[in-house]
Structures are given as C-alpha cells and as structure tokens.
C-alpha positions in Angstrom: 7.6 43.9 30.3 10.6 42.6 31.1 12.2 39.6 29.4 11.6 36.3 31.0 13.9 34.0 33.0 13.9 31.4 29.5 14.0 34.5 26.8 17.2 35.4 28.3 18.7 32.1 27.4 19.2 32.9 23.8 20.8 36.7 24.4 23.3 35.1 27.1 24.4 32.3 24.2 24.6 34.4 22.0 27.0 36.5 24.1 28.6 33.7 24.8 29.3 32.7 21.2 30.2 36.5 20.2 32.4 37.3 23.0 34.6 33.8 22.6 34.4 32.9 19.2 33.6 36.0 17.2 36.8 35.7 17.2 38.5 33.5 19.3 41.1 34.8 20.7 43.0 32.7 23.2 44.9 35.0 25.6 41.1 35.9 26.3 40.2 32.3 27.0 43.2 31.8 29.1 42.3 35.3 31.4 38.4 34.5 31.7 40.0 30.9 32.6 42.0 32.6 35.9 39.2 35.0 37.0 36.4 32.4 36.5 38.6 29.9 39.1 39.9 32.7 41.6 36.1 34.4 41.3 34.1 30.8 42.2 32.5 30.8 38.9 33.2 27.2 38.2 30.7 26.1 41.3 33.3 23.5 42.8 35.6 23.2 45.7 38.4 21.9 46.2 40.2 20.2 49.8 43.9 19.7 50.1 45.1 16.7 52.2 48.1 17.7 53.8 50.0 14.4 55.5 51.9 15.0 58.9 55.3 16.2 58.9 56.7 13.0 60.8 60.4 13.4 62.3 62.9 11.1 61.4 63.7 8.1 63.8 67.8 7.7 64.5 68.8 4.1 63.2 65.8 3.9 61.3 66.4 1.8 58.3 62.9 2.4 56.4 62.9 4.0 53.1 61.4 6.6 51.3 59.0 4.2 49.6 57.8 2.6 53.1 54.2 3.3 54.6 55.2 2.6 58.0 55.7 5.8 59.7 57.5 6.2 62.9 55.4 7.3 66.0 54.3 11.1 66.1 55.3 13.2 69.3 51.9 14.5 70.5 52.8 17.8 71.3 54.3 17.8 67.8 51.3 17.0 66.0 49.3 19.4 68.4 51.4 22.2 67.4 51.1 21.0 63.6 47.5 20.9 63.6 47.3 24.2 65.6 49.3 25.8 62.5 47.8 23.5 60.1 44.4 25.4 61.1 45.5 28.7 61.4 47.2 28.3 57.8 43.9 27.3 56.7 41.8 30.4 57.8 44.2 32.3 56.7 44.0 30.9 53.2 40.5 31.2 53.5 40.8 35.0 54.3 42.8 35.7 51.5 40.9 33.8 48.5 37.9 35.0 49.5 39.3 38.5 49.6 40.5 37.3 45.9 37.4 35.9 44.8 35.1 39.2 46.0 37.3 41.3 43.5 37.7 39.0 41.0 34.1 38.4 41.0 33.7 42.3 39.8 36.4 41.4 36.9 34.7 38.9 36.0 31.6 41.1 35.4 33.4 44.2 33.7 35.1 41.1 31.4 31.4 39.9 30.9 30.1 43.8 30.3 32.8 44.9 27.7 33.9 41.3 26.3 36.8 42.0 26.9 38.9 40.8 30.2 42.1 42.8 31.4 43.0 40.9 34.7 45.6 43.7 36.3 43.7 46.6 35.2 40.5 45.6 36.6 42.4 44.8 39.8 43.6 48.3 40.3 40.5 49.8 39.3 37.7 47.3 41.6 39.3 47.3 44.9 37.0 49.4 46.8 34.3 47.6 45.7 36.0 44.3 46.1 36.6 45.3 49.5 32.8 45.7 50.3 31.6 42.8 48.8 34.6 41.2 50.9 33.4 42.2 53.8 29.8 41.2 53.0 30.9 37.6 52.1 33.2 37.2 56.1 29.8 38.8 57.5 27.7 36.3 55.4 29.8 33.4 56.3 30.1 34.0 60.0 26.8 34.4 60.5 26.0 31.3 58.4 28.0 29.1 60.8 26.2 31.1 63.7 23.1 30.1 62.8 23.9 26.0 61.8 26.0 26.2 65.5 22.7 27.1 67.4 20.2 25.0 65.1 22.5 22.2 66.2 23.7 23.3 69.3 20.2 23.8 70.6 18.5 20.2 69.8 21.5 18.3 70.8 21.5 20.7 74.1 17.8 19.2 75.3 18.9 16.1 73.7 22.1 15.8 76.1 19.8 17.1 79.1 16.7 15.0 78.8 19.3 11.9 78.8 18.9 10.6 75.3 22.2 10.5 74.2 23.4 8.5 77.8 20.6 5.8 77.2 19.9 6.3 73.6 18.1 2.6 73.3 15.7 3.8 75.2 15.2 7.1 73.0 15.7 5.8 69.7 12.1 7.0 68.2 12.6 10.4 69.5 16.3 10.3 68.1 15.5 9.3 64.7 12.6 11.4 64.4 14.5 14.5 66.0 17.1 13.4 63.0 14.9 13.1 60.8 13.4 16.7 61.2 16.7 18.8 61.8 17.7 17.3 58.5 15.2 19.2 57.0 15.9 22.1 58.4 19.4 22.5 57.7 18.8 21.5 54.1 16.3 24.6 54.3 18.6 26.4 55.6 21.5 25.9 53.0 18.6 26.5 50.4 18.1 30.2 51.4 21.8 30.6 51.8 22.5 29.0 48.2 20.0 32.0 47.2 20.7 34.4 49.1 24.3 34.2 47.7 23.5 33.4 44.1 21.1 36.9 44.3 24.1 38.4 45.7 26.9 37.9 43.3 24.3 38.4 40.1 22.0 41.1 41.2 23.9 42.8 44.4 27.3 42.8 42.7 26.3 44.6 39.4 24.6 47.7 41.9 28.1 47.7 43.8 29.4 48.0 40.3 27.6 50.6 38.4 26.9 53.1 41.8 29.0 52.3 44.2 27.2 51.4 46.9 27.9 48.6 49.6 26.0 45.2 49.7 23.4 45.9 52.1 22.1 49.2 50.5 22.3 46.9 47.4 20.7 44.4 48.7 17.5 47.2 50.1 17.3 48.1 46.3 16.8 44.7 45.3 14.5 43.1 47.7 11.4 45.8 46.3 12.5 44.0 42.9 11.8 41.2 44.2 8.7 41.4 46.0 7.4 43.0 43.1 8.3 40.2 40.5 8.1 37.2 42.8 7.2 34.7 40.2 10.1 35.9 37.6 12.7 36.1 40.3 11.6 32.3 40.9 11.9 30.8 37.4 15.5 32.6 37.0 16.2 30.8 40.1 15.0 27.3 39.4 16.2 27.7 35.6 20.0 28.5 36.6 19.4 25.5 38.8 18.4 23.2 35.9 21.4 25.1 33.3 23.8 24.3 36.3 23.1 20.9 36.2 23.2 21.1 32.6 26.5 22.6 32.5 27.5 19.8 35.2 27.3 16.9 33.8 28.9 17.9 30.6 31.9 19.6 32.5 32.0 16.3 34.7 32.4 14.3 31.5 35.6 16.9 30.2 36.8 16.7 33.8 36.7 13.0 33.4 38.3 12.7 30.1 41.0 15.2 31.0 41.9 12.6 34.6 42.2 9.8 31.8 44.8 11.8 29.7 46.7 13.4 32.6 46.8 10.1 34.8 49.5 8.0 33.0 52.1 10.6 32.8 51.2 11.9 36.1 51.6 8.1 38.0 54.5 7.6 35.5 56.6 10.5 36.8 55.4 9.8 40.4 56.8 6.5 40.3 59.9 7.2 38.9 60.1 10.1 41.6 60.2 7.7 44.1 62.1 4.8 42.7 64.4 7.5 42.1 64.6 8.9 45.4 64.3 4.6 46.9 67.7 4.2 45.4 69.3 7.3 46.6 68.4 6.2 50.1 66.1 9.0 50.8 63.6 8.2 53.4 60.3 9.9 54.5 61.2 13.3 56.5 60.1 16.6 57.2 62.0 17.2 54.0 60.8 14.7 51.7 57.3 15.3 52.9 57.2 19.1 51.9 58.4 18.6 49.5 56.0 16.2 48.2 53.0 18.1 49.4 54.4 21.2 47.4 54.3 19.4 44.2 50.8 17.3 45.0 49.5 21.3 45.4 51.1 22.7 42.3 50.0 20.1 39.9 46.6 19.9 41.7 46.3 23.9 40.9 47.2 23.1 37.7 44.6 20.3 37.2 42.0 23.0 38.4 43.0 25.6 36.1 43.0 23.0 33.2 39.3 22.1 34.1 38.6 26.1 34.6 39.7 26.2 30.8 37.5 23.9 29.3 34.8 25.7 31.4 34.8 29.1 30.3 31.7 28.6 27.8 30.2 28.6 31.4 31.9 31.1 33.4 31.4 33.5 30.6 27.6 32.4 30.4 26.5 32.2 33.5 27.2 36.1 34.0 25.9 36.9 30.9 22.4 35.0 32.2 22.5 37.4 35.2 23.6 40.6 33.8 20.6 40.3 30.6 17.9 39.4 33.0 18.4 42.0 35.7 18.9 44.6 32.9 15.6 44.4 31.9 14.8 45.5 35.1 18.0 47.4 36.4 18.5 50.7 34.2 21.9 51.5 35.4 22.9 48.4 33.7 20.4 48.0 30.7 22.2 51.7 29.6 25.6 49.6 29.9 24.5 47.2 27.6 22.5 49.0 25.5 23.8 52.6 25.2 21.6 55.1 23.3 22.8 56.6 20.1 25.1 59.6 20.3 22.8 62.7 18.9 22.8 63.6 15.1 24.6 66.7 14.7 22.9 69.7 13.7 22.6 70.4 9.9 24.3 73.3 8.8 23.8 74.3 4.8 26.8 76.7 5.0 24.5 79.5 3.4 22.6 83.1 4.9 20.3 83.1 7.6 16.7 84.3 6.8 15.1 86.7 9.6 11.8 84.6 10.7 10.1 87.7 9.5 10.6 90.5 7.7 12.0 93.7 9.4 10.6 97.3 9.0 12.4 99.8 6.8 13.6 103.1 7.6 
C-alpha cells in the first residue's frame, strides 16, 4: 500500500533537514530563496501601487514635501493608465514564464539536493514553455468562467429591473448575492485544487517524461480516481501545513518589518528633507525616482522574506515528491535508484568443463 499523506510528513522533514543543514551552505540557501520566490512557492503575492506621473505647473511654489498635487490632464491620465495596464500585462506574462521555468528548477533542486539556477534555466526551457502555455490557458479559462458566472446573474438582474429599483427587490438581491458568493467560493476552491495538483503531480511527469500538461493530467486523473481518499487527505494536510507555515512566516515577517522599518523611515525622511532643501518639486523625474526606489526596496524585502522561508520552500515540494513517488514509478526510481549490479566473481584459475570430455 502506498505511503499515506500523514506518514509522508516525516520524510519531507528529514529531506529538508538533510538538504539545508547537513551541511549548511549559505550559497545554496540564497539560491533556493531566489528560485522559491520566482517560482511562487511562498504562496504570497505583492502589489505595486504606482503614483500618477504629474507634470509641474509653471509658477507653482509647491515644494517636495507638499501633498497638494497640481491638476492632471485627463488625456495624460488616460494615456498613463493605458501604459500602466499594458506594462502590467507584459509584466504578468514575463513573470509567468519565469515562474514556469523556475518551477522545474525547484523540482530538480529538491530531488538532487543541489540548486543550480543557470544550468537548470538552460536545461528546462522546453518543459517550462509547455507549463507556461498551460498556466496562461488556465488563467484565461478562469477569468472567462468568472466573467460568465458574474455576467449572467448581473445581466438577468438588470433585465428584470432589480438594479433600477433595488428597494423593491432587496430580498432577491440579498439571496442572489449569497448564492453567487458560495458559487464563486466553490469555483475558486476548484481552481486552487487544480493548480496545486498540477504543480505537485503534473510537473514531475513533465520533467521526467517530456510530456505536456494535458497529457500529464490524462495520466494523473486515473490515479486520483483509484485513490480518491489518499489524494483528498493529501490536499487537506497540505492546507493545514500551509496555515501553520503561514503563521510562522507571518510572525517572522512582522519581526523583519520592525527591524527594517527604523532605518528605512530614517533614510526616507533624510531624502525628503534633502530634496526640500534643494528646492525639488514633485515632477515626472522625482516621482519616477521615488517609484523606482520603492520598487527596489519592495523587491529586497520580498527576497528577505523568501530567505527566511527557505525551509518551507524546500519542505512543500519535498512533501509532494515523496507522496507522489510512492504512486509514480519514474519518480520513485529517481529518489531510490536501484543499486548497481554486483560484478561477477573471477577466481583467476582455469575453468573446468561442466562434463568430462571423451578420450581418443
């Protein structure tokens, strides 16, 4: 009988301990932090809030510390918003591709207990591209499903006049909103489970057998149907473990924020006072510099969070790998390679015939 999801926890802990602490190698720790951050293994997301680019009004006496910005030209604001939207979409696409390749690098790093980013990047372009296409298709399908689920009820409610006269349809709007909420929660739950099963069980197949994500799912689905309880317990245990890891990492993140807050705020105040003394005002240049500096600080902070999250970055892929290895022979052969055949014993003396030969 394959090992259960509960028993796999001890194997993943032992693997994490051996890879990170026996021996401790800071260079491997920093590489795993970068790979885990770019692969999305931290399970967290950040948002970038870019302030508007505001032209300087002639004759204005507003200084650098003033918060009363001049009026914005609607045409310039529209162009800025369009630019940010396009740039945001391009950024999401690029980062999705990077995370797709890094997912395979993380898999190789956990299996081999060695992290080599450059070698893995060159080696895993083909499966990374296939996984990238899967992720894009899955995101588009998710957005399409959400649009349909939200659009159809909204269209029906609008057609029946619920929005034009909401006071007369309060009960229907409340009940419909509650029903729609639970439907959306179910959809997001299904999307989350599919995403987890893909990166945990389809990616190893893509890495070891050079197949696509659709073919990987075609092979995985019969395994899930044959052992529904085992995979359901795996998903449940992973949720529980993720909550526990999130609490620990959250506490460590708060401590890190408190440690970094004092010097960061101090440097910001010094920079602001220096800019005010120099007569700087908020314009395209100063706002761009502020945005770039803020993004750099945010990236540094996210990497530091990833650095203290390395045990979780290694543990969760190891948990998936050891659970799936008991159900997927190619992965089992990678984790537990058979011993080489013993060499044939050779005494060095003359070999005797098996039966006496006739004389004469």
